[in-house]
N, C-alpha and C positions, 0 to 999 in steps of 0.2 A: 601207592602204599594203602594199606588195608586197615589202619588204624584210625580212630576218631581223630579229627583233625582240630580238635578243640585245644586248649593250652596244654593239656595233660601229657602229651607227647606219647610215644610207643610203650605198650606194656608188654610182659612176658607174653610169648605166643603170637603177638603181632608180626606182620611182615612189613618191611620196609625196602626202600630203595636205597642203593648207595651209588653216589657219582664222584669220580675223582676227576679233577681238573690239573691243568698245567699252569705254571706261574703267570702265563700272559692272560688266563682266564678261559681258556678253550677247554671244552669238555674232552677228557681223556678216555673214560671207560664208565660203563654203567652196569651195575648188578641189580637185577630185579628179584624181589620176593626172598630177601634175607630174613629168616625167622629171629626175632629177639628173644634171647634166653635170659638177659638180666640188663636192667639200666640202674644206675646210680648218678649221683650228682656230677661225677667227672668221666665216667666210663660206660660203655656199651658193649656187650657181648651178644654175638649172634652166630647164626649157622646157616651156611650155604649148602644145599644138596641139590645137584642137578638144576642149578641156578642159570637162568638166561643171562649172558654177558654179551653187550654191545660195545664194540670198539669206536673210536672216533671216526674211522673210515666207513663205518655202516657194518662191518663184518660182524656175524653173531655166532656165539658157540655156547655150549652148556658145560657148567663145572662137572667133572667126572666123578669125584668123591666127595663125601661131607667133609666141610672145612669150617673149623670154629674161628670166627673173626673178633678180633679186640681192637678197640678204638679208644682213644683217652683225649681229654680236653687239655691237658698239661704236657704230654709228650709228643715229641715230633716224629712219631712212627706209628704204624700200625701193624699188626700180626696176624697173619693167616695160617693157622694150623691145620695141615691136611692129613686127613686120616686115611692111611693106605694100608693095604694087606702086609706090606713089608716094614710098618711102623709109621710114625708121625714125621712129616716133612713140613718145615716152616718157609714161608716166604713172608720178609719183613720188608715194608716200604718205608722209606725215611719220606715223611710227609708232614705236612701242618696238621695240628691238632683239628679234630673234627668239629664241625658245626651242624646243627640239626634244624631243620625248618620244616614246613608242611610237606615240602616237595621230597626231601631226600636228606640222608646223612651225606655231608659234603667234605671234601678236603683237598689240598693242593699235593699232587705227587712230585716230590722232588729228585726223581729219577734213580737215585742210588737205592739199591736193595740188597739184602743179606738172606742168603738162602742157607738154611740149616737141613741137613740130611739126617735121616733116622739114627746114624751111627755118630751123630753129633759133628760131623765135618761142616765147616762154614765156608762160604764163598761171598765175597763183596762183588756185587755185580753192577754194570751199567757206569762205572766211573767216567768213561768217555762220554757216554750221554749226558752225564751231570756236567761235565766240562764244558761240553758244546752248549747245552741249553743255559748254563750259567752266563756264558759269553753272550749268547744270542738274546737272552732276555734280561740281562744286566741284574742278576741276583745280587741283591745287598750284601755288604760283607757281614752283617748281622745275620743274615739267613745261613751263609757259609758257617759262620762261627757255632750257631745253634745247632746246624745238622751235625757238624763234627762232634759236638758234645754229646748228642743224642745217640750217635753211633756207638760211642764209649759206653753209654747207659745200656743201650740195646745188647751189645756184646757181653756186658756184664751179666745182664739177666740171663743171656744164653748160656754163659759159662757156670752160672750159679743155679740154673734150672728154676729161676724165679717165675711166678705167675704161670702165663700160658706155655712156658717151656717145661712145665712139670707135668709128669703123668698123671697125678693125681686130678690136676686142673682138667686135663683133656678127658679123663673118665667121668668127672662130675658133670661137665657141661654137655658131653655127648649123651650121658644117660638121660639129662634133663630134656634135651632135644627128643629122644625116643619116647619118653613120656608124654611130652606135649603133643607129640604126632599121634600116639595112641589115643590120647584124650579127643583130638580132633576126629579120629575115625570114630570113635563112640559116639560123638556128638552129631555125626551125619547120620547114624543109624536111627 
């Protein structure tokens, strides 16, 4: 992380690490150097662009396109809006609300995902993985109930074009990222 590790937390333009875990506490995936675009009391908006990702088995890869990431302290999902030549695709993880410490932004990934294509088509993914992990790690009934409720909230957001699912949101935050990157280049001269 490249922000001052005092009590203030990350600010606009700082870079943070994101770590996802599984219910049993094992590390699932790590993203290095996500630029923070906005922080509020309950949410963080950031952007990954050619960001290094490390999988739990040590495999490493780099993200291909800019992606706006949205995390919230009250919602059991996070949203990745991938900005591609053919439009914006979304990958939505059903996950615990995030916590932020001096090391990283962290959350528990609960397997279920919703992918939204540029034409609005939606797919619920990894239901089999969710069922297997639920049994293996004994997800409490409360978690199952919360996740099912938050799938409904997420689908409502998608259908209504709320927040990250609106083109205006994408335009504003991608423009902010471009501005911050230009400022960083100017500062280096």
